PDB file of N, CA, C and O in Angstrom:
ATOM      1  N   MET A   1     156.425  87.036 162.190  1.00  0.00           N
ATOM      2  CA  MET A   1     157.535  87.134 162.396  1.00  0.00           C
ATOM      3  C   MET A   1     156.084  88.175 160.982  1.00  0.00           C
ATOM      4  O   MET A   1     154.926  87.922 160.653  1.00  0.00           O
ATOM      5  N   ASN A   2     157.326  89.563 160.508  1.00  0.00           N
ATOM      6  CA  ASN A   2     155.921  90.448 159.899  1.00  0.00           C
ATOM      7  C   ASN A   2     158.133  90.581 158.676  1.00  0.00           C
ATOM      8  O   ASN A   2     159.190  89.984 158.881  1.00  0.00           O
ATOM      9  N   ALA A   3     157.769  91.533 157.713  1.00  0.00           N
ATOM     10  CA  ALA A   3     158.690  92.031 156.602  1.00  0.00           C
ATOM     11  C   ALA A   3     159.746  92.976 157.948  1.00  0.00           C
ATOM     12  O   ALA A   3     160.967  92.847 158.038  1.00  0.00           O
ATOM     13  N   LYS A   4     158.935  93.832 158.812  1.00  0.00           N
ATOM     14  CA  LYS A   4     159.931  94.578 158.777  1.00  0.00           C
ATOM     15  C   LYS A   4     160.920  94.141 160.022  1.00  0.00           C
ATOM     16  O   LYS A   4     161.914  94.761 160.401  1.00  0.00           O
ATOM     17  N   SER A   5     160.205  92.481 160.747  1.00  0.00           N
ATOM     18  CA  SER A   5     161.892  91.913 161.328  1.00  0.00           C
ATOM     19  C   SER A   5     162.841  92.018 160.927  1.00  0.00           C
ATOM     20  O   SER A   5     163.912  92.471 161.332  1.00  0.00           O
ATOM     21  N   ILE A   6     162.312  91.357 159.602  1.00  0.00           N
ATOM     22  CA  ILE A   6     163.452  90.905 158.129  1.00  0.00           C
ATOM     23  C   ILE A   6     164.171  92.030 157.790  1.00  0.00           C
ATOM     24  O   ILE A   6     163.528  93.010 157.415  1.00  0.00           O
ATOM     25  N   LYS A   7     165.854  92.117 157.864  1.00  0.00           N
ATOM     26  CA  LYS A   7     166.378  93.020 157.797  1.00  0.00           C
ATOM     27  C   LYS A   7     167.176  92.497 156.556  1.00  0.00           C
ATOM     28  O   LYS A   7     167.564  91.337 156.423  1.00  0.00           O
ATOM     29  N   LYS A   8     167.355  93.474 155.704  1.00  0.00           N
ATOM     30  CA  LYS A   8     167.358  93.164 153.713  1.00  0.00           C
ATOM     31  C   LYS A   8     168.657  93.155 153.890  1.00  0.00           C
ATOM     32  O   LYS A   8     169.126  92.682 152.855  1.00  0.00           O
ATOM     33  N   ASN A   9     169.608  93.444 154.711  1.00  0.00           N
ATOM     34  CA  ASN A   9     171.079  93.132 154.253  1.00  0.00           C
ATOM     35  C   ASN A   9     171.258  91.833 154.750  1.00  0.00           C
ATOM     36  O   ASN A   9     171.966  91.011 154.169  1.00  0.00           O
ATOM     37  N   VAL A  10     170.519  91.550 156.027  1.00  0.00           N
ATOM     38  CA  VAL A  10     171.032  90.250 156.503  1.00  0.00           C
ATOM     39  C   VAL A  10     171.024  89.119 154.940  1.00  0.00           C
ATOM     40  O   VAL A  10     170.880  89.673 153.851  1.00  0.00           O
ATOM     41  N   LYS A  11     171.138  88.045 154.984  1.00  0.00           N
ATOM     42  CA  LYS A  11     171.684  86.921 154.067  1.00  0.00           C
ATOM     43  C   LYS A  11     171.080  85.671 155.021  1.00  0.00           C
ATOM     44  O   LYS A  11     171.364  85.413 156.190  1.00  0.00           O
ATOM     45  N   SER A  12     170.164  84.998 154.126  1.00  0.00           N
ATOM     46  CA  SER A  12     170.658  83.532 154.985  1.00  0.00           C
ATOM     47  C   SER A  12     171.248  83.004 154.879  1.00  0.00           C
ATOM     48  O   SER A  12     172.120  83.333 154.076  1.00  0.00           O
ATOM     49  N   LYS A  13     171.368  81.713 155.548  1.00  0.00           N
ATOM     50  CA  LYS A  13     172.579  81.118 155.824  1.00  0.00           C
ATOM     51  C   LYS A  13     172.335  79.346 155.073  1.00  0.00           C
ATOM     52  O   LYS A  13     173.110  78.586 154.493  1.00  0.00           O
ATOM     53  N   THR A  14     170.775  79.240 155.483  1.00  0.00           N
ATOM     54  CA  THR A  14     169.934  78.445 154.908  1.00  0.00           C
ATOM     55  C   THR A  14     170.577  77.896 152.987  1.00  0.00           C
ATOM     56  O   THR A  14     170.489  78.702 152.061  1.00  0.00           O
ATOM     57  N   ASN A  15     170.940  76.997 152.860  1.00  0.00           N
ATOM     58  CA  ASN A  15     170.968  75.930 151.218  1.00  0.00           C
ATOM     59  C   ASN A  15     170.084  75.970 150.835  1.00  0.00           C
ATOM     60  O   ASN A  15     169.795  74.774 150.876  1.00  0.00           O
ATOM     61  N   LEU A  16     169.239  76.458 150.408  1.00  0.00           N
ATOM     62  CA  LEU A  16     167.964  76.336 150.050  1.00  0.00           C
ATOM     63  C   LEU A  16     168.014  75.037 149.001  1.00  0.00           C
ATOM     64  O   LEU A  16     167.343  74.011 149.117  1.00  0.00           O
ATOM     65  N   VAL A  17     168.907  75.319 148.028  1.00  0.00           N
ATOM     66  CA  VAL A  17     168.729  74.522 146.842  1.00  0.00           C
ATOM     67  C   VAL A  17     169.401  72.359 147.956  1.00  0.00           C
ATOM     68  O   VAL A  17     168.877  71.248 148.029  1.00  0.00           O
ATOM     69  N   LYS A  18     170.447  72.862 148.387  1.00  0.00           N
ATOM     70  CA  LYS A  18     170.083  71.390 149.043  1.00  0.00           C
ATOM     71  C   LYS A  18     169.033  71.716 149.636  1.00  0.00           C
ATOM     72  O   LYS A  18     169.622  72.585 150.279  1.00  0.00           O
ATOM     73  N   LEU A  19     167.734  71.820 150.092  1.00  0.00           N
ATOM     74  CA  LEU A  19     167.198  71.697 150.977  1.00  0.00           C
ATOM     75  C   LEU A  19     166.272  70.887 149.909  1.00  0.00           C
ATOM     76  O   LEU A  19     165.928  69.726 150.130  1.00  0.00           O
ATOM     77  N   HIS A  20     165.842  71.699 148.563  1.00  0.00           N
ATOM     78  CA  HIS A  20     164.948  71.314 148.154  1.00  0.00           C
ATOM     79  C   HIS A  20     165.381  70.091 147.482  1.00  0.00           C
ATOM     80  O   HIS A  20     164.412  69.430 147.108  1.00  0.00           O
ATOM     81  N   GLN A  21     167.022  69.337 147.078  1.00  0.00           N
ATOM     82  CA  GLN A  21     166.996  68.504 146.891  1.00  0.00           C
ATOM     83  C   GLN A  21     166.491  67.014 148.277  1.00  0.00           C
ATOM     84  O   GLN A  21     166.300  65.844 147.943  1.00  0.00           O
ATOM     85  N   LYS A  22     166.425  67.348 149.204  1.00  0.00           N
ATOM     86  CA  LYS A  22     166.295  66.607 150.027  1.00  0.00           C
ATOM     87  C   LYS A  22     164.667  66.026 149.943  1.00  0.00           C
ATOM     88  O   LYS A  22     163.622  66.593 149.625  1.00  0.00           O
ATOM     89  N   ASP A  23     164.986  64.540 150.409  1.00  0.00           N
ATOM     90  CA  ASP A  23     163.922  63.726 150.592  1.00  0.00           C
ATOM     91  C   ASP A  23     163.596  64.179 151.473  1.00  0.00           C
ATOM     92  O   ASP A  23     164.334  64.655 152.336  1.00  0.00           O
ATOM     93  N   ASP A  24     161.293  64.124 151.496  1.00  0.00           N
ATOM     94  CA  ASP A  24     160.592  63.637 152.705  1.00  0.00           C
ATOM     95  C   ASP A  24     160.805  62.448 154.229  1.00  0.00           C
ATOM     96  O   ASP A  24     160.521  62.464 155.427  1.00  0.00           O
ATOM     97  N   THR A  25     161.515  61.460 153.178  1.00  0.00           N
ATOM     98  CA  THR A  25     162.081  60.269 154.405  1.00  0.00           C
ATOM     99  C   THR A  25     163.547  60.384 154.864  1.00  0.00           C
ATOM    100  O   THR A  25     164.348  59.489 155.132  1.00  0.00           O
ATOM    101  N   ASP A  26     163.695  61.798 154.886  1.00  0.00           N
ATOM    102  CA  ASP A  26     164.810  62.278 155.613  1.00  0.00           C
ATOM    103  C   ASP A  26     164.786  63.326 156.822  1.00  0.00           C
ATOM    104  O   ASP A  26     165.743  63.568 157.558  1.00  0.00           O
ATOM    105  N   ILE A  27     163.517  63.900 156.890  1.00  0.00           N
ATOM    106  CA  ILE A  27     162.920  64.368 157.915  1.00  0.00           C
ATOM    107  C   ILE A  27     162.906  63.303 158.954  1.00  0.00           C
ATOM    108  O   ILE A  27     162.328  62.218 158.896  1.00  0.00           O
ATOM    109  N   ASN A  28     163.714  63.840 160.016  1.00  0.00           N
ATOM    110  CA  ASN A  28     163.351  63.180 161.780  1.00  0.00           C
ATOM    111  C   ASN A  28     162.037  63.945 162.444  1.00  0.00           C
ATOM    112  O   ASN A  28     161.790  65.149 162.507  1.00  0.00           O
ATOM    113  N   TYR A  29     161.309  62.834 162.900  1.00  0.00           N
ATOM    114  CA  TYR A  29     159.793  63.331 163.543  1.00  0.00           C
ATOM    115  C   TYR A  29     159.927  63.607 164.656  1.00  0.00           C
ATOM    116  O   TYR A  29     159.434  64.539 165.292  1.00  0.00           O
ATOM    117  N   LYS A  30     161.191  62.121 165.233  1.00  0.00           N
ATOM    118  CA  LYS A  30     161.478  61.994 166.705  1.00  0.00           C
ATOM    119  C   LYS A  30     160.786  63.354 167.753  1.00  0.00           C
ATOM    120  O   LYS A  30     159.997  63.118 168.668  1.00  0.00           O
ATOM    121  N   ASP A  31     161.207  64.589 167.435  1.00  0.00           N
ATOM    122  CA  ASP A  31     161.034  66.070 168.188  1.00  0.00           C
ATOM    123  C   ASP A  31     159.139  65.665 167.910  1.00  0.00           C
ATOM    124  O   ASP A  31     158.564  65.231 168.908  1.00  0.00           O
ATOM    125  N   SER A  32     158.493  65.785 166.917  1.00  0.00           N
ATOM    126  CA  SER A  32     157.533  66.084 166.385  1.00  0.00           C
ATOM    127  C   SER A  32     156.686  65.129 167.045  1.00  0.00           C
ATOM    128  O   SER A  32     157.055  63.982 166.798  1.00  0.00           O
ATOM    129  N   PRO A  33     155.241  65.221 168.127  1.00  0.00           N
ATOM    130  CA  PRO A  33     154.075  64.373 167.972  1.00  0.00           C
ATOM    131  C   PRO A  33     153.388  64.313 167.154  1.00  0.00           C
ATOM    132  O   PRO A  33     153.199  65.253 166.382  1.00  0.00           O
ATOM    133  N   ALA A  34     152.760  63.098 167.069  1.00  0.00           N
ATOM    134  CA  ALA A  34     151.761  62.676 165.838  1.00  0.00           C
ATOM    135  C   ALA A  34     150.483  63.646 166.148  1.00  0.00           C
ATOM    136  O   ALA A  34     150.459  63.855 167.361  1.00  0.00           O
ATOM    137  N   THR A  35     149.642  64.169 165.619  1.00  0.00           N
ATOM    138  CA  THR A  35     148.274  64.169 165.693  1.00  0.00           C
ATOM    139  C   THR A  35     147.415  63.407 165.798  1.00  0.00           C
ATOM    140  O   THR A  35     147.709  62.569 164.945  1.00  0.00           O
ATOM    141  N   MET A  36     146.193  62.971 166.432  1.00  0.00           N
ATOM    142  CA  MET A  36     145.487  62.726 166.338  1.00  0.00           C
ATOM    143  C   MET A  36     144.080  63.502 165.515  1.00  0.00           C
ATOM    144  O   MET A  36     144.359  64.647 165.157  1.00  0.00           O
ATOM    145  N   LYS A  37     142.673  63.070 165.176  1.00  0.00           N
ATOM    146  CA  LYS A  37     141.831  63.063 164.605  1.00  0.00           C
ATOM    147  C   LYS A  37     141.389  64.039 165.626  1.00  0.00           C
ATOM    148  O   LYS A  37     140.922  65.093 165.194  1.00  0.00           O
ATOM    149  N   LYS A  38     141.441  63.905 166.625  1.00  0.00           N
ATOM    150  CA  LYS A  38     140.723  64.420 167.945  1.00  0.00           C
ATOM    151  C   LYS A  38     141.935  66.000 167.814  1.00  0.00           C
ATOM    152  O   LYS A  38     141.355  66.978 168.284  1.00  0.00           O
ATOM    153  N   PHE A  39     142.778  66.203 167.512  1.00  0.00           N
ATOM    154  CA  PHE A  39     143.509  67.072 167.920  1.00  0.00           C
ATOM    155  C   PHE A  39     142.557  68.524 166.605  1.00  0.00           C
ATOM    156  O   PHE A  39     142.226  69.697 166.776  1.00  0.00           O
ATOM    157  N   TRP A  40     142.480  67.791 165.701  1.00  0.00           N
ATOM    158  CA  TRP A  40     141.426  68.381 164.215  1.00  0.00           C
ATOM    159  C   TRP A  40     140.966  68.957 164.506  1.00  0.00           C
ATOM    160  O   TRP A  40     141.081  70.162 164.284  1.00  0.00           O
ATOM    161  N   GLU A  41     139.864  68.207 165.438  1.00  0.00           N
ATOM    162  CA  GLU A  41     138.620  69.119 165.423  1.00  0.00           C
ATOM    163  C   GLU A  41     137.454  70.166 165.823  1.00  0.00           C
ATOM    164  O   GLU A  41     136.247  70.308 165.627  1.00  0.00           O
ATOM    165  N   ASN A  42     138.570  70.856 166.536  1.00  0.00           N
ATOM    166  CA  ASN A  42     138.650  72.289 167.048  1.00  0.00           C
ATOM    167  C   ASN A  42     139.454  73.269 165.617  1.00  0.00           C
ATOM    168  O   ASN A  42     139.071  74.425 165.433  1.00  0.00           O
ATOM    169  N   ALA A  43     140.098  72.909 165.081  1.00  0.00           N
ATOM    170  CA  ALA A  43     140.818  73.837 164.039  1.00  0.00           C
ATOM    171  C   ALA A  43     139.802  74.374 162.707  1.00  0.00           C
ATOM    172  O   ALA A  43     138.870  73.796 162.148  1.00  0.00           O
ATOM    173  N   GLU A  44     140.294  75.459 162.519  1.00  0.00           N
ATOM    174  CA  GLU A  44     139.730  76.175 161.474  1.00  0.00           C
ATOM    175  C   GLU A  44     140.828  77.661 160.816  1.00  0.00           C
ATOM    176  O   GLU A  44     141.495  78.563 161.323  1.00  0.00           O
ATOM    177  N   VAL A  45     140.578  77.324 159.834  1.00  0.00           N
ATOM    178  CA  VAL A  45     141.442  78.243 158.854  1.00  0.00           C
ATOM    179  C   VAL A  45     140.596  79.737 159.520  1.00  0.00           C
ATOM    180  O   VAL A  45     139.419  80.090 159.601  1.00  0.00           O
ATOM    181  N   VAL A  46     142.354  80.520 160.037  1.00  0.00           N
ATOM    182  CA  VAL A  46     141.585  82.126 160.594  1.00  0.00           C
ATOM    183  C   VAL A  46     142.789  82.977 159.062  1.00  0.00           C
ATOM    184  O   VAL A  46     144.015  83.053 158.985  1.00  0.00           O
ATOM    185  N   MET A  47     141.872  83.376 158.264  1.00  0.00           N
ATOM    186  CA  MET A  47     142.678  84.912 157.425  1.00  0.00           C
ATOM    187  C   MET A  47     142.876  86.008 157.725  1.00  0.00           C
ATOM    188  O   MET A  47     142.005  86.665 158.294  1.00  0.00           O
ATOM    189  N   PRO A  48     143.941  86.452 157.460  1.00  0.00           N
ATOM    190  CA  PRO A  48     145.074  87.798 158.069  1.00  0.00           C
ATOM    191  C   PRO A  48     143.630  89.016 158.182  1.00  0.00           C
ATOM    192  O   PRO A  48     143.714  89.914 157.345  1.00  0.00           O
ATOM    193  N   ALA A  49     142.909  89.056 158.724  1.00  0.00           N
ATOM    194  CA  ALA A  49     142.259  90.219 158.322  1.00  0.00           C
ATOM    195  C   ALA A  49     142.649  91.630 158.163  1.00  0.00           C
ATOM    196  O   ALA A  49     143.612  92.106 158.764  1.00  0.00           O
ATOM    197  N   HIS A  50     141.408  92.749 156.815  1.00  0.00           N
ATOM    198  CA  HIS A  50     141.473  93.583 156.806  1.00  0.00           C
ATOM    199  C   HIS A  50     142.147  94.895 158.310  1.00  0.00           C
ATOM    200  O   HIS A  50     141.362  95.047 159.246  1.00  0.00           O
ATOM    201  N   LYS A  51     143.425  95.635 158.364  1.00  0.00           N
ATOM    202  CA  LYS A  51     143.955  96.549 159.124  1.00  0.00           C
ATOM    203  C   LYS A  51     143.256  97.691 158.994  1.00  0.00           C
ATOM    204  O   LYS A  51     143.368  98.084 157.833  1.00  0.00           O
ATOM    205  N   ILE A  52     142.425  98.580 159.801  1.00  0.00           N
ATOM    206  CA  ILE A  52     142.591 100.209 159.786  1.00  0.00           C
ATOM    207  C   ILE A  52     142.766 100.484 160.843  1.00  0.00           C
ATOM    208  O   ILE A  52     142.756  99.866 161.908  1.00  0.00           O
ATOM    209  N   HIS A  53     143.048 102.091 160.368  1.00  0.00           N
ATOM    210  CA  HIS A  53     144.306 102.690 160.698  1.00  0.00           C
ATOM    211  C   HIS A  53     142.996 103.285 161.339  1.00  0.00           C
ATOM    212  O   HIS A  53     141.860 103.491 160.913  1.00  0.00           O
ATOM    213  N   LEU A  54     143.927 103.561 163.092  1.00  0.00           N
ATOM    214  CA  LEU A  54     142.638 104.053 163.688  1.00  0.00           C
ATOM    215  C   LEU A  54     144.236 104.465 164.838  1.00  0.00           C
ATOM    216  O   LEU A  54     145.335 103.917 164.925  1.00  0.00           O
ATOM    217  N   SER A  55     143.490 105.919 165.694  1.00  0.00           N
ATOM    218  CA  SER A  55     144.706 105.987 166.842  1.00  0.00           C
ATOM    219  C   SER A  55     143.263 105.777 168.098  1.00  0.00           C
ATOM    220  O   SER A  55     142.034 105.726 168.128  1.00  0.00           O
ATOM    221  N   VAL A  56     144.739 105.699 169.203  1.00  0.00           N
ATOM    222  CA  VAL A  56     143.431 105.962 170.102  1.00  0.00           C
ATOM    223  C   VAL A  56     143.829 105.502 171.418  1.00  0.00           C
ATOM    224  O   VAL A  56     143.940 104.284 171.555  1.00  0.00           O
ATOM    225  N   ARG A  57     143.980 105.981 172.050  1.00  0.00           N
ATOM    226  CA  ARG A  57     144.494 106.506 173.376  1.00  0.00           C
ATOM    227  C   ARG A  57     144.468 105.231 174.675  1.00  0.00           C
ATOM    228  O   ARG A  57     143.395 104.786 175.083  1.00  0.00           O
ATOM    229  N   LEU A  58     145.685 104.800 175.166  1.00  0.00           N
ATOM    230  CA  LEU A  58     145.098 103.914 176.130  1.00  0.00           C
ATOM    231  C   LEU A  58     146.385 104.090 177.296  1.00  0.00           C
ATOM    232  O   LEU A  58     147.568 104.236 176.988  1.00  0.00           O
ATOM    233  N   ASP A  59     145.890 104.043 178.578  1.00  0.00           N
ATOM    234  CA  ASP A  59     147.504 104.074 179.143  1.00  0.00           C
ATOM    235  C   ASP A  59     148.559 104.244 179.186  1.00  0.00           C
ATOM    236  O   ASP A  59     148.980 103.677 178.178  1.00  0.00           O
ATOM    237  N   GLU A  60     149.785 104.883 179.951  1.00  0.00           N
ATOM    238  CA  GLU A  60     150.690 105.136 179.591  1.00  0.00           C
ATOM    239  C   GLU A  60     151.720 103.203 179.645  1.00  0.00           C
ATOM    240  O   GLU A  60     152.430 102.655 178.802  1.00  0.00           O
ATOM    241  N   ASP A  61     151.205 102.702 181.266  1.00  0.00           N
ATOM    242  CA  ASP A  61     151.706 102.041 182.011  1.00  0.00           C
ATOM    243  C   ASP A  61     151.187 100.336 180.767  1.00  0.00           C
ATOM    244  O   ASP A  61     152.140  99.584 180.562  1.00  0.00           O
ATOM    245  N   VAL A  62     150.138 100.017 180.256  1.00  0.00           N
ATOM    246  CA  VAL A  62     149.413  99.515 179.391  1.00  0.00           C
ATOM    247  C   VAL A  62     149.877  99.620 178.196  1.00  0.00           C
ATOM    248  O   VAL A  62     149.695  98.554 177.607  1.00  0.00           O
ATOM    249  N   VAL A  63     150.771 100.963 177.068  1.00  0.00           N
ATOM    250  CA  VAL A  63     151.401 100.612 175.986  1.00  0.00           C
ATOM    251  C   VAL A  63     153.309 100.556 176.838  1.00  0.00           C
ATOM    252  O   VAL A  63     154.320 100.187 176.240  1.00  0.00           O
ATOM    253  N   ASP A  64     153.268 100.852 177.729  1.00  0.00           N
ATOM    254  CA  ASP A  64     154.608 100.080 178.931  1.00  0.00           C
ATOM    255  C   ASP A  64     154.851  99.045 178.245  1.00  0.00           C
ATOM    256  O   ASP A  64     155.524  98.838 177.235  1.00  0.00           O
ATOM    257  N   TYR A  65     153.918  98.112 179.235  1.00  0.00           N
ATOM    258  CA  TYR A  65     154.256  97.009 179.655  1.00  0.00           C
ATOM    259  C   TYR A  65     154.684  96.002 178.307  1.00  0.00           C
ATOM    260  O   TYR A  65     155.609  95.190 178.323  1.00  0.00           O
ATOM    261  N   PHE A  66     153.439  96.370 176.728  1.00  0.00           N
ATOM    262  CA  PHE A  66     153.797  95.590 175.673  1.00  0.00           C
ATOM    263  C   PHE A  66     154.955  96.598 174.678  1.00  0.00           C
ATOM    264  O   PHE A  66     155.279  96.343 173.518  1.00  0.00           O
ATOM    265  N   LYS A  67     155.391  97.671 175.439  1.00  0.00           N
ATOM    266  CA  LYS A  67     156.730  97.681 174.204  1.00  0.00           C
ATOM    267  C   LYS A  67     157.700  97.337 174.915  1.00  0.00           C
ATOM    268  O   LYS A  67     158.784  97.449 174.342  1.00  0.00           O
ATOM    269  N   LYS A  68     157.742  96.833 176.292  1.00  0.00           N
ATOM    270  CA  LYS A  68     158.666  95.857 177.011  1.00  0.00           C
ATOM    271  C   LYS A  68     158.893  94.369 176.272  1.00  0.00           C
ATOM    272  O   LYS A  68     159.976  93.785 176.240  1.00  0.00           O
ATOM    273  N   LYS A  69     158.088  94.055 175.893  1.00  0.00           N
ATOM    274  CA  LYS A  69     157.349  92.416 175.085  1.00  0.00           C
ATOM    275  C   LYS A  69     158.317  92.855 173.547  1.00  0.00           C
ATOM    276  O   LYS A  69     158.357  92.001 172.662  1.00  0.00           O
ATOM    277  N   GLY A  70     158.828  93.789 173.398  1.00  0.00           N
ATOM    278  CA  GLY A  70     160.014  93.624 172.330  1.00  0.00           C
ATOM    279  C   GLY A  70     158.496  94.068 171.019  1.00  0.00           C
ATOM    280  O   GLY A  70     157.297  94.345 171.055  1.00  0.00           O
ATOM    281  N   GLN A  71     159.497  93.897 170.114  1.00  0.00           N
ATOM    282  CA  GLN A  71     158.655  93.972 168.623  1.00  0.00           C
ATOM    283  C   GLN A  71     157.607  93.250 167.701  1.00  0.00           C
ATOM    284  O   GLN A  71     157.586  92.062 167.378  1.00  0.00           O
ATOM    285  N   GLY A  72     156.481  94.570 167.255  1.00  0.00           N
ATOM    286  CA  GLY A  72     155.484  93.541 166.970  1.00  0.00           C
ATOM    287  C   GLY A  72     154.485  93.965 168.620  1.00  0.00           C
ATOM    288  O   GLY A  72     153.670  93.111 168.969  1.00  0.00           O
ATOM    289  N   TYR A  73     154.618  95.177 169.453  1.00  0.00           N
ATOM    290  CA  TYR A  73     153.509  95.202 170.665  1.00  0.00           C
ATOM    291  C   TYR A  73     152.869  95.672 169.949  1.00  0.00           C
ATOM    292  O   TYR A  73     152.713  96.727 170.564  1.00  0.00           O
ATOM    293  N   GLN A  74     152.108  95.838 168.765  1.00  0.00           N
ATOM    294  CA  GLN A  74     151.096  96.366 168.781  1.00  0.00           C
ATOM    295  C   GLN A  74     150.353  95.394 167.775  1.00  0.00           C
ATOM    296  O   GLN A  74     149.203  95.686 167.449  1.00  0.00           O
ATOM    297  N   SER A  75     150.727  94.680 167.456  1.00  0.00           N
ATOM    298  CA  SER A  75     150.232  93.343 167.724  1.00  0.00           C
ATOM    299  C   SER A  75     150.210  92.135 168.519  1.00  0.00           C
ATOM    300  O   SER A  75     149.812  91.036 168.133  1.00  0.00           O
ATOM    301  N   LYS A  76     150.678  92.431 169.678  1.00  0.00           N
ATOM    302  CA  LYS A  76     150.271  91.596 171.071  1.00  0.00           C
ATOM    303  C   LYS A  76     148.990  92.246 171.748  1.00  0.00           C
ATOM    304  O   LYS A  76     148.206  91.622 172.464  1.00  0.00           O
ATOM    305  N   ILE A  77     148.862  94.009 171.314  1.00  0.00           N
ATOM    306  CA  ILE A  77     147.963  94.677 171.867  1.00  0.00           C
ATOM    307  C   ILE A  77     146.762  94.457 170.816  1.00  0.00           C
ATOM    308  O   ILE A  77     145.812  95.238 170.854  1.00  0.00           O
ATOM    309  N   ASN A  78     146.777  93.842 170.266  1.00  0.00           N
ATOM    310  CA  ASN A  78     145.398  93.778 168.995  1.00  0.00           C
ATOM    311  C   ASN A  78     144.728  92.049 169.175  1.00  0.00           C
ATOM    312  O   ASN A  78     143.553  91.681 169.174  1.00  0.00           O
ATOM    313  N   ALA A  79     145.979  91.258 169.317  1.00  0.00           N
ATOM    314  CA  ALA A  79     145.948  89.522 169.332  1.00  0.00           C
ATOM    315  C   ALA A  79     145.025  90.253 171.252  1.00  0.00           C
ATOM    316  O   ALA A  79     143.802  90.383 171.277  1.00  0.00           O
ATOM    317  N   VAL A  80     145.497  90.442 171.958  1.00  0.00           N
ATOM    318  CA  VAL A  80     144.434  90.608 173.389  1.00  0.00           C
ATOM    319  C   VAL A  80     143.985  90.599 173.280  1.00  0.00           C
ATOM    320  O   VAL A  80     143.314  89.635 173.649  1.00  0.00           O
ATOM    321  N   LEU A  81     143.049  92.286 172.102  1.00  0.00           N
ATOM    322  CA  LEU A  81     142.118  92.831 171.856  1.00  0.00           C
ATOM    323  C   LEU A  81     140.814  91.725 170.922  1.00  0.00           C
ATOM    324  O   LEU A  81     139.586  91.657 170.856  1.00  0.00           O
ATOM    325  N   LYS A  82     141.338  91.412 170.664  1.00  0.00           N
ATOM    326  CA  LYS A  82     140.626  89.922 170.014  1.00  0.00           C
ATOM    327  C   LYS A  82     140.088  88.978 171.057  1.00  0.00           C
ATOM    328  O   LYS A  82     138.981  88.484 171.271  1.00  0.00           O
ATOM    329  N   ALA A  83     141.387  88.900 171.686  1.00  0.00           N
ATOM    330  CA  ALA A  83     140.687  87.262 172.138  1.00  0.00           C
ATOM    331  C   ALA A  83     139.557  88.207 173.233  1.00  0.00           C
ATOM    332  O   ALA A  83     138.577  87.503 173.473  1.00  0.00           O
ATOM    333  N   TYR A  84     139.519  88.793 173.527  1.00  0.00           N
ATOM    334  CA  TYR A  84     139.025  90.183 174.153  1.00  0.00           C
ATOM    335  C   TYR A  84     137.182  89.004 173.696  1.00  0.00           C
ATOM    336  O   TYR A  84     136.360  88.206 174.145  1.00  0.00           O
ATOM    337  N   VAL A  85     137.577  89.759 172.586  1.00  0.00           N
ATOM    338  CA  VAL A  85     136.061  90.079 172.057  1.00  0.00           C
ATOM    339  C   VAL A  85     135.644  88.130 170.870  1.00  0.00           C
ATOM    340  O   VAL A  85     134.663  87.709 170.256  1.00  0.00           O
ATOM    341  N   ARG A  86     136.143  87.939 170.970  1.00  0.00           N
ATOM    342  CA  ARG A  86     135.929  86.207 170.534  1.00  0.00           C
ATOM    343  C   ARG A  86     135.633  85.619 172.416  1.00  0.00           C
ATOM    344  O   ARG A  86     134.726  84.793 172.518  1.00  0.00           O
ATOM    345  N   ALA A  87     136.178  85.929 173.440  1.00  0.00           N
ATOM    346  CA  ALA A  87     135.498  85.053 174.627  1.00  0.00           C
ATOM    347  C   ALA A  87     134.065  85.731 174.759  1.00  0.00           C
ATOM    348  O   ALA A  87     133.040  85.074 174.939  1.00  0.00           O
ATOM    349  N   HIS A  88     134.118  87.584 174.615  1.00  0.00           N
ATOM    350  CA  HIS A  88     132.835  88.172 175.151  1.00  0.00           C
ATOM    351  C   HIS A  88     131.630  87.587 174.007  1.00  0.00           C
ATOM    352  O   HIS A  88     130.470  87.993 174.092  1.00  0.00           O
ATOM    353  N   THR A  89     131.879  87.005 173.383  1.00  0.00           N
ATOM    354  CA  THR A  89     130.895  87.139 171.381  1.00  0.00           C
ATOM    355  C   THR A  89     129.859  85.677 171.948  1.00  0.00           C
ATOM    356  O   THR A  89     130.363  84.697 172.497  1.00  0.00           O
ATOM    357  N   PRO A  90     128.906  85.772 171.767  1.00  0.00           N
ATOM    358  CA  PRO A  90     128.567  84.461 171.958  1.00  0.00           C
ATOM    359  C   PRO A  90     128.773  83.852 170.337  1.00  0.00           C
ATOM    360  O   PRO A  90     129.089  84.538 169.365  1.00  0.00           O
ATOM    361  N   ARG A  91     128.429  81.983 170.347  1.00  0.00           N
ATOM    362  CA  ARG A  91     128.470  80.881 169.640  1.00  0.00           C
ATOM    363  C   ARG A  91     127.181  80.944 168.987  1.00  0.00           C
ATOM    364  O   ARG A  91     126.096  80.749 169.534  1.00  0.00           O
ATOM    365  N   SER A  92     127.390  81.238 167.753  1.00  0.00           N
ATOM    366  CA  SER A  92     125.989  80.998 167.332  1.00  0.00           C
ATOM    367  C   SER A  92     125.516  79.362 167.191  1.00  0.00           C
ATOM    368  O   SER A  92     124.368  79.079 166.846  1.00  0.00           O
TER     369      SER A  92
END
């Protein structure tokens, strides 16, 4: 979700005052499986990268595919390209 996807005139239905008054013991963890140490072994912090403005030519069918996926299609294209780069970059 990004700032563009949030409409300014929409009011939140969340009662933040009531939420902040709740204690952590009120949280229901039944649908949240516990994570083990192994789960976090390969975790890494990923900071948002600085993006550059670029004009690129893409095939019409590629653009249509991503646009049909909805808002944020450019970010999705970026994610696919980033995954490609990571898959083809030797690890040191």
